[in-house]
N, C-alpha and C positions, 0 to 999 in steps of 0.2 A: 837679542834676549827677549822673552814675554810682554812684560811692564816690570818697569822700576820706578824709585822714586824721585820724580824730576827737581819736586823742589819744597821746603820744607817754610812756611810764613807763620811766623811769629807777631805776635802782640803782645806786648805788659806779663810774657809768660818766664813766670820764676824772674832767672836774673838780667834777662832781658828784657829793662823797663823801658821799651816803644815798640813799635814795627821795626818787625827786621825779617829779609827772605835771602833765604839759603838754598841758592841750587846746588841740584847734585847730577850725575853723570853718569854712566852705567861704566863698570869696573871696578877700581879699589881705591876708596874715599878716604882719607884719615882726618880725623882730628883731633888736634893736639892743642898743650896752653899748661900755666901752673895750676899745682892745685888751689882749690878754690874761686879758676876765673868761672868757672861755670860751663864748661865745658861737655858736662855729663848733661848738662840742662836739654840739648839737643837731643837727645836717646831720650829723656825723660818726656820730651814734647812729641817726640814720633809712637809713644807711647800711650801720652793722653790722648789721644787719636785714637788710637789701634784700641784702647779700650779693657785695661786690666782693671778686675774689678774693686782693687784694693789698690787706696794713695800712697799705701806704702812703699808701692812697688815703683812708684817715681819717688822716692824720698821725701814723702811728705804726710805729714800728721795727716790731715785732713785736707779734700778739695780746693780748698779756699786759700790757702797757702801754698798753689802752684800761682797764684795770681802777686802781681809785682808789688813788694811790701812796701816800695820807694827810697829803695836803698839804705846805706850805711846810715844816715838820718832820719829816714823815715817822713822824708817827706814827699808832699804828694801819691802818696801811693792809690795805686789804680782802683778801679771797682770791679772789674774785667779781665780775664785774661781771654788770648781765642789763639787755636793753632790750625791750622791748612795744612793738609799733605797732599801737593799735586803728585799724580799719578799719569805717567805716560800712557795710553789706549789703547795706542796704534793696531796693534793685535786683536782688539777686542777681546782681553781676557778677563773682564772685569766688565759684569752684564751688565755696561751702559754705552748706549751708541755715541759715544762725543771720545775724540782721540785723544782728550783728558781728562781725567776725572781727579774734581776735587772735593776730600774729605774734612770737611770744618766743625771742630767742638769750641764751641764757647763756654764759657761760666760769669756767672753775673752774682754776686754781693747781695742777697737780699734780707738783712737782718730784720727779724722779727725780737719781740719784747720777751720773750720766755726761750728764743735762742738765738743770739747775736753772729753766729756762723752758718745762719740757712744761706741757702745758694741756689738758684735756675742753673739747670745747664742743656744747653743746644745743640741738636745737630743739625748741618745743613750739606748735600750734596749734589755739588754744582750751585751753591746758591739757593739752594731748596730746602726748605724745612723739612727733615727727616727724622728719624727715629736710632736710637742703637743698633735694635734689631737688625737693619735694614742695609748699618754698617756691617755688620758682623755675616749678614748675608752675600754680600760683595767681596767683601774680604777673602772671609771662607773658601769662596766660588775661586779663587785665584791664588788658592794654599798661604795669605799673605795673616798673621795670628799676631797678638801684642803677649799672648802667655804661651810661646811654643818656644821650640831653641832657633828661631830666626833672629830673637833677640836678646842677646845675652849681657846680662846686666853686671853690676860690678855685685861680688861675693857669689855668680854664678856658680863661678870654676871651685870657688873653695866648698862651697855649699855640697856639689855632689862627692866631694872628697870625704865631708863632714856629716854627712847625713845619713843615716842607718841605711842596709839593706836592703829592706821591706819599702821604705820609701824611693830605692835606687830602681826596686823592680817594678814600682809603681810607674814611675818614667814610661819603660817599658810598655805597662798596663796602657797609659795614657793612647801612647804612638798606635797601639796596636784596637785601640776602640776597644781597650775590653768594659769599659763602662758602659756603653753600649747592650753588649753580653750580663753585665750585672743587673742591667734594668733591665733587661728580658726577664733574667731569674727571677730578679725581685718581683715585677710583674707576676709571671708564673705560677712562685712562691706566694703570694698575696692570692691569687685567685684560689687555689691550691688550699690556704685556709682559710677564704670565702667558702669553697664548694665543702671543706671539713666543718664548717659553722652551720652549713644548709643539711649538713647529712647527722648532724647533732642534733640541729632542731626538728630536722623531719621522723627522726628515729626518736623521739620526744613526742611527739604528734600520733605517730605511726601506734608507739606502743598505747596510748591515750586512746588511741581509734581501736586497737583491737581489744582493749578492755572492753569499750563501750561495745562493739558489736559482740563481744560474748552474752552484754548482759541483754544485749537488744535484739537475739540468738530467742532467749527465751519469751521474753514480750513480744516479736514477732509472732512466732510458733503460736501463742495464744491469741494473739491477733490476728494471724490466718486466719484459724479457726473460727475463733470470733465475728470475722470479715464472711466466710464461710456460711456461719450460722444464718450472719442477716441478710447474703444475698440470697440463703434460701428464703429467708422469713420475707423478704422483698420479693423474691419472684412466688411466692404460695400467693404474697396475699394481691399482688400483682394478676395471679391468676384466676383467684377469685372474683376480683375486677372484670379481668377481662371476660369470664364465664356469666357475671352478671352482663354483664355488657354486651354477651353472644343473647342473653336472654331479651335483652332489652332492644336490641337489635330485630330478634327474632319477632319481638311484638312488635315492633316501627312496621317492620315487613310485612306481616300479619295486616297491619291499622292499614297502611300502603294500598296492600292488597282489596280490601276491604274496601277502601277509598276508590278504586281504580274500579273493583263489581261492581259499587252502588251506582259509580258515576254511567260506569257502561249502562249499566238498568233506565236510570236516568235520562241516558241520552237515547237509549230504546225507544222509552215512554215518549220522550221530546219528536222523536220522528215518528212513533205513528200517530201524536197528537197532529203532526203536521200533516201525516197521509188523510187523516180521518176530516183535518178542516180543511183541506182539496178537495176530500169526498165531499161535506156534509156544502160547502159552496158552490158547486157542481151541480147536487141537488136542489140546493135551494134558487140556481136560477133555472131550472128544467121545472119547478115548483112554480115558481113567479109565473113562466110562460101559460101551464095549464091553467093556474087561477087568472091569466090573461083572457083564455080563452073561454073559461067560465065567464067570465065578466063578460065579453063580447057577446056569448049566445044569448045570457042571462038579463040582462039587461041594466035599467037602472038601479033596481033593488039588486039586484046581483051585484054590481058595483060598490054600493054600499057597503054589502056585507063584503065585499074582497077588502075593499078597504079597512072598515073595522079588523079584519082576517090580517093586515099587513101592517096595521098599528101596533095589536099585541103583539105579532113576531118583534116588531122592532122593540118593545118593551123591553120583552124575553131577553133581545141580546143584552140590552144596556143593561138590565138588571145581572145578567150573567158577567157583564166589566166591573160593575161597583163589587160582586161580592169575590173576584179573583183580586180587586185593588183593596181590600178589606182585608182579604188571608195575607196579602204581601205586606200591610199596615204590622199586623201582629208580629210575624216574622222580624222585622224591622223594630219594634217597642222590645221585644223577650229582647235582641241584642243590648237595647240601649239600659233594659232595666239591670242586665247584668253588671256592668260598664259601673250602673251607677251605685248598686251594693258594693261591690269593691270598693269603693271611695269612700262610702260610709261607714265601712267597714274600719279603714284606717282613721276617718278621724274620729269615730266612738275610741277606737285604744287612746288619741290624744287625749280627747273630752275626758276619759279615765283617768287618766296619768296627772292632768290641769285640776279635776274633781279631786285627788289625794293630796294635792299642793295646796292648794286653796283649803281644806278640812285642817293641814298640818297649823297653815297660818291661824285659822279660826282658835282653834283649841291655847294657841300662844297668846291672841289678842286677847282670848277668854283667861287667860292666866294673868296676863299683864293689868289685864281691868278689874281683877277682882282685885289684886293688888294695891293698885292704882283707887279701886273706891275705898281701899281701905285707911289707906294714907290722905285720901279727901277728907273721908269722916270725922280721922284724927284732926287734921288741919282743919276742920270745920268745928269742931268739938272746941279747940283752943280759941279760933278767935270768936267762936261765939262766946265764952268766957270769956277773952277781954272785952267782946262789944259788951257786955252787959255790965260789965266793972261802973259805967258812968252813960252819962246822955252823951255824952261828945264821943264817945265809943260806937256807943251805939251808931250815931249819926254816919260817921264814918264808916263803918261795917256794913250800913247801908248802900253808900257810894261805893265803897269795892266789890260790892256783890254785882251792882249794874259795872261795873268797871269790867268785871272779871266776866261778865257776861258777853258784852259784847267784844271786848281780846277774845273770847274762845270763839264768837263767830269770824271776828277778825284771822283769826290763827287759822279756822278752814279754808276762808276763802282764800288767804294766802297758799294755805295748803293747794288748793285747788290752780291758783296759776301758776304756783312751784310745777305743780304736774304736767300745767299747757306749755310750763317754760319749755320741763324737762323736756318734754314730747319735742317739741319745736326745736329745742339742743341738740337731741339726737338727730333726728332729720337733720339740721343744718350741717350736723358732724360726718354726718354719714354722706350728706351732698356732698358737702369739702373733701370728703375723702374720695368720693369719684372724681369731682373737679380734677384735684390732684394727680388724680391715679391718669386721670383725661391726656389732663395738661399735661403730665411727666410722658405719657404714653406719646402724646399729640410731638411734642419735645426729640422723644424718642425718636418716631414716625421722621418727622423732619431734616433730624440727624444722617436716619437712617438713608432718606434720598440722598441726601447731600454726600455722605458717605463712599455709596452706588456710582456715584456720578466720578466722586473722587479715584474711588478706585478701576471704576473701567478705566480712566487717565492711566493708571498707572501701573496694571495686571502685568502690561505687557514687558516693565522692565525685570530686569535680574530673575526671571523666571527661571531656566535652567541651571543658571550662578545656584540660586538658591535651593535649588533640588536637592544637587550636587551636597550642598554644604548641610544641607537637612541630614542625608544621609552618612556623610561623613560623621554629624555630631553625634546622629545616632548611633553609630559603630562606637565611637568613641567614650559615647554614655554607656551603649552594652558593657563595654572591654572595662570601664570604670567600676561598676556596679558589680561585674561579674568577679571584681577581684578584692573588689568590697566586703560583698558575702566572705570569698574562700579566706579574706584575712581576718573575719571576725568570727569562722570556725577556726580560723587556726590559734588565733588568741585564747577562744573558747576552751579551747585542746590545753592549749599551754599553759592557760590557768589551771586548769586543773591537776595536771603535771607538774606546775612548780607546788603545790599544795601535797603533792605526794610526796615529793623528792625535798619537801621542806619536811613532812613528819617524817621521812625514814632518814634524813640528817638529825632531825634532835634525837631518835632514837639509837643511832650510831654514836652520837658524840654522848648521850648517858650511856652505853654502853661503855665508852672509850673513859670517859672518865671516870667510871666507876673500877674498871679494872685499873685506871691512874689512884686510884684513890686508896686502894688496897693493896696497891703492889705491885708488881707483874711477877707473874708465877714461870714467867721460862727464864731457863738460866741465863750468862750472863753471854755465853757465846752468841745463842740465840737472838737475845735484845741487840747484839752490836749487829749482827747481819741485819735484822728488819731496819734499825734506822741507819746503815747505810744503803739498803732498798730505799727508806722513803725518801733519802736523800740526791738520792741520784747517783750516789758514789758505789755503789754495785749495777751491775744490770743484768737484767734475766733470772730474778727472785720473785717467784713467785708469791710463795706466803709457804707458814705453816700447815700442818696436817691442823691444825685446831683453827685456823682461819677459813680453812678452804671447804669445811665441811659444816653441812646445815642437820641437826638431827631434831627428831620429835621428841616433845618432852618425856615422854611416856619410856622412852630406851634411852635417854639423856644418862644416866647415872650408868648402864649398864656397858654401854660403850665406850665411857669415858675409860671405865675399867679395862675393858678389853686396847683399849688402844693404847692405855700407859703412858708410857714416859714417850712412844714413840710418837706423841701428839707433838713434839717441840720439833721432829724431823722437817726440816725447811724441804719443799719443792720447788728446784730450780729447772729452766729452761732444755739445759742439755749439760753433761759432762763438764766441756770449758767453763761454763756457769760456777760451776760448780770448786771447779778446781782455781778459779778468781776468788770466790768465796773463801775457800781452806786458806788460800796465800794470804789472803787480807787476815785472816784472824792468826796466821804466823808470824806475820810480818806486826799485827799489833800485840803481841804474844794475849790473846783475848780468850783463851780458849777451843775446846772442841765442840764441834756440833754433825749431825745427822744432816750429810745432801740427799737427796731422790733428784738424779737427774730425767726429767721426761724421756727423756731419747732414751734413756738405758732400761727404764724398769719394766719389768716382765709382768704380766698377769698368770697366775699359776691356775691350779684347777683346785677343785676340794678333793678331800683324799677320799677313801669309799668308807669308810668309817663318817664321817663328816656331812654324806649323803645320805646315808644309811640315819644318822642322828636324827639331822634337818627335817626327815619326814616325820617322827615323832611325833604326837598333838600337842608335846607340852612345849615345842619349839616352837619360838617367834621366828626363825628365819636366821639365815649368815648375817653374821654384823654388817657384813660388807653394803649387801644389800637393802639395809635398815639407814642407811647413810645418802645424802642427798649431796651431791660433788659431780661438779665437771667430767664427760667421759673421758677427758685428754690426760687426767690425773691418776686413771685408776689402775695405773701399774703400782703408781707412787700406794694407794691405799689399797692396793693388796700385801702389800709387803707391810702395811700397818697391823690391819686384822687377818690378813691369810684366810683357813675355811671356819675361824671360831665364829660357832652357833651359838645365838641367847637361847635361854631356855625360862621358864616360868620360877623354878623355883631353887633350891639346893636339893631338896629330893629328887626333885624330877633330875639336876644335876647329877648325881649319886647314883643314881639309873642307871641311868645311860655314859657314866665314864668310862674310860680305857682308850686311848689309840686319838683324843680329838678333843680338842678345845673346848671349855664351858663356860659359860656366865651366864647368871641369874639375873632376874629382875631387881634384886637386892643386891647385886656388886659386887657377890661372892664368886670367884675363881680357881676353876678345874684346870690345870693343865693337862696333854695331852701326855704328859710321863706320870700323872695323878698325882702330882702336887695339888695342896688347894690352898689359897689362899681368901681371906672372910674376916669377918670383923667388921663396926662401925668403916662407913666409909671416911676417907681423910678429910677434914673443915675445909682444907685452901687446897685448891686444884687445878688444872687447866678445864676451861669447858669449850667446848663444840663452838663454831660461831662468833666466837672472839672480836670482839669490835677490829678490823682492819683500818688503820688507817687511810692505805691504798684506796682501798673503798668508801672511807670518811671521804676523799679527798678528790674522789673522782666525781660522788654525789656532788660535793660541792662545785666542781668545776662545770658539771654538769647544770647544776642549780643557778649558777653565775650566770652561764650560757643562754640556759632558758632566758631569765632574766633579760638578759640583752636584747633576744631576738626578740622578747615581748614588749620592751620600748622600742625599737627601730619598726615594730609593729607597727604599736600605737601611732609613733608619728607617720607612719604611711597613710595608714589609716586615716588619719585626720587632716593628709595634706590630700587624701582620696575623697571624704567629704566637704573639702573648699572645692573641690576640681567639680565632685556632681555638684553640687550647688551654682557653679558658673556655669557648667555647662549645659543644664539646666532651665539656665537662665535662655541662654543665647540660642538653646534647640526651641524654647518656647516661640521667641521672636523670629526667629527660622521658619516656622512650621506655622505658624499664624499666614506670613508672610507667602511660604507656597500653598496655603490652604485658598487663601484667596486669590491665587494663579487659577486654581485648580476650576473654582465659581466662575468664571468667565462667563459660560454661556447660563447660569441663573442669575445675572445679573440683571439681565432686561426684564425677566420672568417676578424676581424679588421688586423691583422698583414697580412694576405697575402695582402689585401686589399691595408696597404699603401707599402707594400713591391712594388709591384705592380708599386704603382705611381710614389713610388723613382726612380723603372727604365723608366719609361716615361719622368719622371721632370728632371732627369741626362741627358738624349741625348738630350732634347729640350735647356738644358742647354749649353751644347758644342756648338749645332747648333747659339746660338744666341751669345754667346764670340765670336766666331767667324766671324760673322758680326759685331760685335763692334769694330775689331779690322778693321776687314774692311775698314767700318765708320772713325774711327780714324784715320787712314792711309789719307781719304779723308780730315779731317777737317782739320789736320797737316795739306796738300797744301793750301785749300784755308786761313787758317790765314795767311802762310806765305806772299800769296798775298794781304791779305788785310793791312797786318804789312806793306808789302812794297806800298803799295795804301794809308798808315796812313801817313806814314814816306816821301812820295813826299807830301802829303797834306798838313805838317807842315814845310813842305821846302816852300812850298808856301804862306801861310799863313806868315812865316815869313818876305819871300820878298817881299809880297804885303806889310803888316805890315811899314817895311823899309824903302818902295818906295812912300807909305803912308804915315809916317811921313815926307820924303823929300818932297812931297806933298804940307801937311798942315801946312809947317813949314812957307811958306809965304800966308798963307793962314789968313782972319780971323780967332777970335775966336769963334766967334758967327758960322760962315761957317765951320768951324770944328767942336766944338761941334754938328750944324746938320748931320753934316756926318755923323760923330759918332753911334749918336741915330738910324740916317737911315739904314746905313748899320746893324745894331745889330737887328732891327725891320724886316729888310729883311732877314737876316739870318735864325730867329726866322721863319718866314714864310716858307722860303726855310723847314725849317728843319722838318715843320708843311706837309706841300704839299708832304716830299719824305714820311712822316708815313701815309697817306691820300694814298700815290700812292701806298705804301707796303698793306694795307688791302686791296688796290682794287687790285692789282696784285692775293693776294691771294685766294681774293672771284673769280677775274674772271679764276684762276686757278680751281677752283673747276665749273663754268661755264662750261670750256670749258670741264672737265672732265664726268660732267653729259652731257653735247651737243656731247659728244662722243659715252657716253654711247646711247644718246636716241636717234642720226645718228643708229649708230649698231642697235637699236632693230628698229627703223624704216625701214632701210635697211634689215633687216631680215624680218618685216612683209609683205613690197613690195614686196620681193623676195619670200613670201609664197604666196603672190595672182599672184603671175607673174606663179609661180609650180601649180596653182589652172587655171591659163588660158591655161599652156601647160595642162597641166593633163585632162582637158576639150577636149581641140583640140585632144590631144591623143586618145580618149575615141571616140571623133567622126571619126580618121580618119581611126583608128580599127576596129567603128563597117562598115563603109565604104568599108573599104578592105576586111571585111567577108562575105558585101551581093555580092560585087563583085564575091568573090569566090563561095556564095554560086549559085549564078546565071551560073557558068562556071560549076560545080557538076552539074545541073540541066542540063546542054547541052551535058555534057558528059554520064550523063548515058541515053538521048535518043536515043543521037547514039548510045551506046553500046545495048540498046533494039532491034534497026531495022541491027543489023548485020548479026544475022541467027533466023533460026522458035525453033531453040534446046532451041536456050538461052531467047526466049519469057518470058515463062512460070517463068523462074527464075529471069527474067527482072521484072516481073510485081510484084514476091514475094518480088526482093528487094527492085521496087518503095514504094512496100506498108510499109514494115519497115523502109525503109530511112526517109517517111512521119510521121513514128508513132514517129520517133528518132528526127525528125526537130520539131515534136510537142511537144515531152518530151522535147527539148532545150528551145521551146519557154515558156512553162508554168517554166520550171526551172528560166526562166529569170522574168517572171513573179513575183511567188513564193520571188527569191530574192530581186525584189525590194520592196513584200509587208514587207518580214522579214528585210531588212533595215530599212524601214520609222518606223518598230513597234520600233525595235534598235534604230532609234534617240529619240521617243517616251520616251523610258527607261532613255535613256541620260538625256532626257530633265524633266522629273519627277523627276529624282534622282538629278538634277544640283535643282529643287527648293527645297530637302528636307534638308541639312544645314540649309538653310534661315529658313524655319520652323524650324527644330529643336534648332537654334539658340534662337528664339523667344522663345518657348518654353522653354527655359532655363531660358531665364527671365522672366517668368510671374512664373514659382518656387521657384526664386532667389527673387523677389517681393513679392509673397506668404512666401517665411522663412520669411521677415524682418518683415512682422505683425504677428508671431506666434498666426497666428489662422489655428484653424483647420475646413474647409467646411464641415461639414455633409449633409446640406441639396442637397436634387439631383436637383429640381426643382427650379432654380433660378431667380429671377425677370430681367424684361430686363435693360441691363443695362444705357441708358437714366434714365429712374425709379432711379436707385442705383444713378447716379449723382446727380439727386435733392437734395437722403437722404445727399449726402456726402454736397454738396450746405449748406441743412438745421443744419445740426449735425455743420459744422465749425462754422457758424453764432453765433450759441450757445456756442460755446465753446467761440470764440472772447468776448461773452457778459460775460463769468464767467472771463476772465481773466485779471487781473493777478492771475496765481492758483499757490500755495503752495503745488504742490506734493509732498514733501515730509514727509508735516502733516499726511500722507495717517500710513506709516513707522512710522512717530514719535510718531503719537497716539496708536500706538499697543507697540511701545515700551517702552512709558512712562505707558501706563498701565499693562504691565508687569513687568516694576520697582517700579510701584505704588502695586499691586497684591503680590511680591517678599517683598515690606519694610511692607505690610502689614502684612504679614505673621511672618516677622524680627519680628514684634511689640508684634505678640501673641507669639513667643518662648522666648522672652525679658522679659514678663510680668510673663509669668509661671516662668521663669531663677528667675525671683527679688521674685515670690512669694514663690518660693522653697527656697531662698536666707532667704526671712525673718522667714523663718520660719523653718530653720537651724538653724541661729542665735537663737530664740526661744527654740531650741531642746538645741544647746551648753550652752546656759546661762541655760537654765535646769538643766541638766547634771554636769554642773561645779559649780553648786551652792549644787546639791547631794554630788557631790564627796569634796566640802570643808567640807559640815555636815558631812562626814564620816570619814572623817581627824580629824576635829573636835574633833566630839566628842569622838574618841578613844583618842586622846590627853588628852581632860577634863578628862577623866574617868584614865588613868594613871597618871594628874597631883594630881588630889583628892589624890590617892593612893601613889604617893609617897610623896607628902606633909606631910599626914599623917603620915608619916614613918620620913621624917626630921623630922618633928613641934614635935613627940613621941604625939599624939594625936590634935594636930590641923587639921584646916578643911579649904578647901581653893576651889574657881573655878573658870573657865576662862568664861567670859561674854562679848556677841555681846553685840555694841551698838544698832545695827539696825540689828533685825534676821530678817525682812521681806526684807530690802534691804540690805544685809549683807555686799555687798563690797562698801557698799556707809555709812559705819561705822569701827567703830576701835574693837579691843579687849582688856577688860582691867580683872585684875586679883583681885579678892577681894581673901579677908584670915581673918581667922579666928587662931588665934597663941593661942594654948592649955594655955587655962586660958583666955582669955583678947575676948572682944568683937570684931566684923566682921569690918573690915577695907579694905579701898581702898588701893593700892600698896603705891600709896602715901604717905600714911599716916602709915607705918609701918617704925621700926628702921631700922637703916642701917643692923643690921643684920639678920632681918627678910627680910628684903628686898634680900638679897641675898640667903635666903633658900626658896623663893618665887622662883628667878630665877633659883637655880640649881634644885627646882620640876619642871617648865618648861621644862629647858635645857633637866634633867633625862628623862622626859615623852619627850619629841621628840625624842630622843634615844631607847626610848623603843619602840616608835610605827615605827621608821625607823632605825632599827640598822647597826652599819658596825662592819666589823673584829677585828677594832682596835680602840681605843681611844686617843687622845692628849688631857692633861688637863693641862694648863700653869696659877697657882696660883689662882685655882678656888676658894681658901678658906681664901682666904687674907682679907677679913672682918668677917669673922667667930668667934667666941669664941668660948673657947677648948670645949666645949659642942655638940655644934652643928657641928666645924671639925671633931672630932669625929664620929660623925654620919654619916656625910657627908663619912669620909675615909671608915669605915664600908659599907656603902653601895657600894662604889667604888670594895673593898674588896668580895663581894658581886656577882658584876656583874662581876668581873676577873674569873668566875669560866665560864664564856664564851664568854667574847672578851678580847680582849691584851688592858689594859690601861696603860697608860705611864703616870704620871701625876710631875707638878714642885711643888715642896713647899716647906713652909717654916717652917710648925705645924709640931711638932715631933709628935703631937698623928697619923697623916698624914703618916708622916715617915715608925711608926712601925708595922702601917698593910700592909707596902709593902713587896709584894716576896722579891724584887728586890731592893737594892739602892743604887743611884752614887751621887758623890760629886762633883761639880764645883768649882775651884780655879784660883784664875788668879795672876801669877806673877806680879812683879811691869815692867817686861817689857810689860803689855799689853795684854801678848796671855795665853789664859785661857787652864786648863790643866781640864782632866777628871779623879777620883778616884772609884775604883768599893770597894765593897764588906764592904760599910760604915755600920759602929754599929751607928743606930739610940741615942745612948746615947753620941755618943759623937759628935753631934750636937748641937752648939748655939741655944741660941734662937735667932738671929740675920742668921741664915744659915751656921754660921762659924763651920768648923770639927776642934775640940779640942782633938785627939787622935793623937798619933803622930805615929802609924801603920795604913798604908795607902797603898794601892796597887793603883800607878797611871798607868793608861788602857798607854801601852806603843802605840806610833807614829806609825800610817799605822799595826796597829797588832789589833786583837780581844780577 
């Protein structure tokens, strides 16, 4: 025996109001006792642990009823009950590594105010706290259950007889595990339902997208054309800019060539100058030698002349150097003058602006002063009138005049102090701001230095992990945002689709209401068929011809006359549906209707006469071609219209009549036979496109589905937005950490940089703080003076007011009031004048500073101009001195030549050398002049370069703006390109306004359409697979059921034959084709009797059949142990004995615990327990019972009894 129940331990369980241990052994154990003794409570105890979900199974209204209630007198009721089942697990069939496994369950009362029956439930496995699910896992593995047929409770045998056939079949379902199949089918159906919803939602969105694409295509074509024109415009403008750029580049190239040429020429002259200077030096050396020889040969006089000649030559060299220096100075002064003139232009512009502002202020001041003068004159006249009223008033007036004079002086003084204070305040404010910024910057730098130190210590931590998290967060964020974008677009499309469907629904409902309001135009039979279709009673009914067609309003009357009564014909899916509908009408006696089965309807061909007529100029075409319908219904519509032709007028119809059916536009009908039907059209007739309830229902269903999808997507979008915010926050944090890790190499550089900045800033801050102290000290002095002024002004105000009151006391009220009003106006005007004067002074100060700067610049320019003149004069004077010196030199040289014959040859040689030196000097001067002219040309050329280079940059920037790559080498003339621009701009204006977003939106919507088309493909495949899966599961489900059913049926036949001693019985399915739509019945033929259904058997025979069914289930799905509670209750002695023997035989392989009152059953047991109940209402267990000592009602007669001790085994 693999596993068996070793003992049951109970404490305060039902009638066992104490702790009791009941040992059990392999084999057959019987429990007996009189009714009401509590013997079945042993079964309830086992069930309590094995855990059925309902307390009623354990014969209790609620679980707390299982707790010992105190017995008959209800004394000392327990607060808890506990039951333990101890299983032998020596073969480890229970998945716990222990020889014994104890499963314990306890419930404890825990009454609450609002729930007095509240309790807590506890589970233990080998004294370890556990959960009920752990119990189930362990027991299921060992094929033990509290709800299977291993435990047969009181009434189970009877219930098998009394239950319905479907419930009986469900017992087999449960054993075959059909519920698992049903769950899989339900899951697949749910998935298919979701797929259908998604398909419907996508279909709605796709319809909206397709509609948008149609509209966007027009906009896109216009935008595409506009973009082409815009690209051409940009390209042409870029080409113009490029061409201009080429011109500038050409100019720059030319200027650079000029500079190169000029510099080359200058360099050539410089080289010539160097060569000439070398020659000059060599000639000068030779000349000195010759003159020395002349001096030596000529004596002292000759030496004196030579000395003078040398002096003159030395002076000439110095003069030349001064001339060259003066020329250099002129070049520098020219450059400086240009810079000064540029600054002067800017200052002049600023001065003009300030002068304008000053003039405007002057005009304002003049206007106010005029008004002020008028008001002061008025006030003066009033005061004079008051003053002349008596001598006292005259004296007061004189005092007031003095006071006002002093007051105005003090006011002016105060104003000046205020200006100084304001200037100082502005300086202080600016300085405070600078200091605050410096201090803040200093704090920032200090923090940065500390932070860099901290980062350096932290950077090595978690760098790789952060990088991984950043990538993951980035990926999640991208996916969430992509989905957010998708949902937003889907919601927008759904919104549009919902609006369309709502409009369509309203339109159809209005049509339906209109039809209902005037009554149906269908006959009663057609009405009945449509009603049956709408209710689902009839399948395959598509609708009437009137419902299934849409026609142009222009042809409506003609087509309705052409169709005639056939508009009421009902289109059905096939002839089977037509037959069912006809049967329905016959059965209900509802009349007759015409049915058009799609699978049988034939599309005909127009007759020759009709083909000729339709080509006539008065023909509108075949009637069938003027109707819009699903091509699936073409055969039905051919039946209705045939080759009827619609013509313009009755005259046309008469002209064409004969062999063809014609209808004119007014509804007059001419049959092919020649019969003519006409007159005024009927006031009430069927119309094409009448509101179809099915279409309305379908629209409503789709609308509800779309709204539901909208709600779901809105919820998903809200959650997505929340997730995105959380992810972005997390991502920012991670990114900061990761970026910090990347900056490891920069930390040292940053630290040095901030440390250097901090040092400079600290010194600067100290200087500013000292400056602030100085300004604050000055401000204190100004404020003191201002306070003194204000104090005096207040005194004067008080005195003036006092004097004024005295003066006004004797004045008329009206005059006094006028004086006060004028004084207030004058005061305000004076304040305005002061304020404007203050502004004027500020501007004047700026003008003064600018004038000073202008004067300074002008003086510098004037000074430079004066320097030019001086330098020019100096050069002229030097050149004159040089010429004079040269004349003296020539004269001395002539004297020297005449001094002696000895020196004559030397003098001739010297003269030649001198002439050569003079020639070189002249040549040098010429070359120097040319070199300077080329240098000036280089300067002028270089001066042009910046302007050209700026133009080049501007053209480059302009070209870059257009994002066009110019590949053409030969560009058209600029004028030609300008004409192209004008033409393109005019064409673009004609196209405007243009939806340029249509280009991008069209592509986007096409991508979305492609994606949704793919989704539909995937979902359609998924739906097919799910349908296929349901079919496979259903097939397997049926196979599994029959596998179990056949085995149980086989067992049932054998066991019934044993129990009935030769009888026959079988299980029968009510619907073998659709097994799950029918039930399970039992047919039995007790030994010696005819075959009967279960309901026709006697009570005992029913019990035998039920027990055979139970045993056949147990045999199919064996358990390690079985608990049977009075299964032999309704059996006679013979049958009870047969059942007991069968249990005895089966106990060789499984443990059986049976509660019974039948002595014959007790005799077959290997072990026998008795249960008795004391007068107190507490049950006791008795072991080793002799079956003979048990009475017919279970009472135990023998005095020798072994009462099981409490808490002992």
